[in-house]
C-alpha positions in Angstrom: 95.4 190.7 21.2 95.0 194.0 23.0 91.6 194.4 24.8 90.1 197.5 26.3 86.8 196.9 28.0 84.7 199.8 29.3 82.1 199.6 31.9 80.0 201.9 34.1 77.8 203.8 31.5 74.1 204.3 31.9 71.3 206.7 32.2 71.6 209.5 34.8 69.7 212.7 35.5 71.3 216.1 35.0 73.5 216.9 38.0 74.2 213.2 38.7 77.4 211.2 38.7 78.8 208.2 37.0 82.1 206.4 37.2 83.5 204.8 34.0 86.2 202.1 34.2 88.4 200.6 31.5 90.3 197.4 32.0 93.2 196.7 29.7 94.8 193.5 28.8 97.6 192.3 26.5 99.5 195.6 26.7 102.3 197.0 28.7 99.8 199.3 30.4 102.4 201.5 32.2 103.9 202.9 29.1 100.6 204.0 27.5 98.9 207.3 27.7 95.3 206.4 28.5 92.3 208.5 27.6 88.6 208.8 27.5 86.9 210.0 24.4 83.3 210.9 23.7 81.3 210.6 20.5 77.9 212.3 20.4 75.3 211.4 17.8 76.3 212.8 14.4 79.6 214.2 15.8 83.2 213.3 15.8 85.0 211.5 18.6 86.5 214.1 20.9 89.0 213.8 23.7 87.4 214.2 27.2 90.4 213.4 29.4 93.8 211.9 29.2 96.5 210.7 31.6 100.1 210.0 30.7 102.2 207.2 32.2 103.6 209.6 34.8 100.2 210.8 35.8 100.0 214.1 34.0 96.4 214.8 33.1 94.6 217.1 30.7 90.9 217.7 30.1 88.6 219.1 27.6 87.5 222.6 28.7 83.9 221.5 28.8 84.6 219.0 31.6 87.2 220.7 33.7 86.3 220.8 37.3 83.6 218.1 36.9 85.5 215.0 35.6 88.5 213.3 37.0 90.6 210.7 35.3 92.8 208.3 37.2 94.8 205.2 36.5 96.0 202.2 38.5 99.0 200.7 36.7 99.0 197.7 39.1 95.5 196.8 38.0 95.8 197.9 34.3 92.7 200.2 34.8 91.8 203.7 34.0 88.8 205.4 35.5 86.7 208.5 34.8 84.7 210.0 37.6 82.0 212.2 36.1 80.2 214.6 38.4 77.6 217.3 37.8 76.6 215.7 34.5 74.9 217.7 31.8 72.7 216.6 28.9 75.6 217.7 26.6 77.8 215.0 28.2 75.6 212.4 26.5 77.4 210.1 24.0 79.4 206.9 23.7 82.5 207.0 25.8 85.5 205.2 24.5 88.7 204.2 26.2 91.9 204.7 24.2 95.4 203.6 24.8 98.1 205.5 23.0 101.8 204.9 22.4 103.2 204.1 19.0 99.7 203.2 17.9 96.3 203.7 19.4 94.0 201.0 20.6 90.3 201.5 21.3 87.6 199.8 23.3 84.1 199.3 22.1 82.6 202.1 24.1 79.9 202.5 26.7 76.8 204.6 26.4 76.3 207.5 28.7 72.9 209.3 28.6 72.2 212.4 30.7 68.5 213.1 30.6 65.6 213.9 32.9 
């Protein structure tokens, strides 16, 4: 059974940083496009950042220049470094693995507040 387990969320002040990690198991990690998605209260789940199997990245406009996604195919992990956090970055962050189907983790809460 495919498992994606997120970690690294928490409460941070505006301007602060967090690093999210996602550990994948029971998938051929190297062929999947991996991504981070955010769901704010009362809103849909939106793409934050994605990285393809060859390392090509794309970001939501709202996080460009502040967030960096990376992957380690040897360790089956994908990370999201989040800097200069803003209150509007608050939400549940989900790790997603996409190929012929999409698998999701259970999410980790990120709250940006003073």
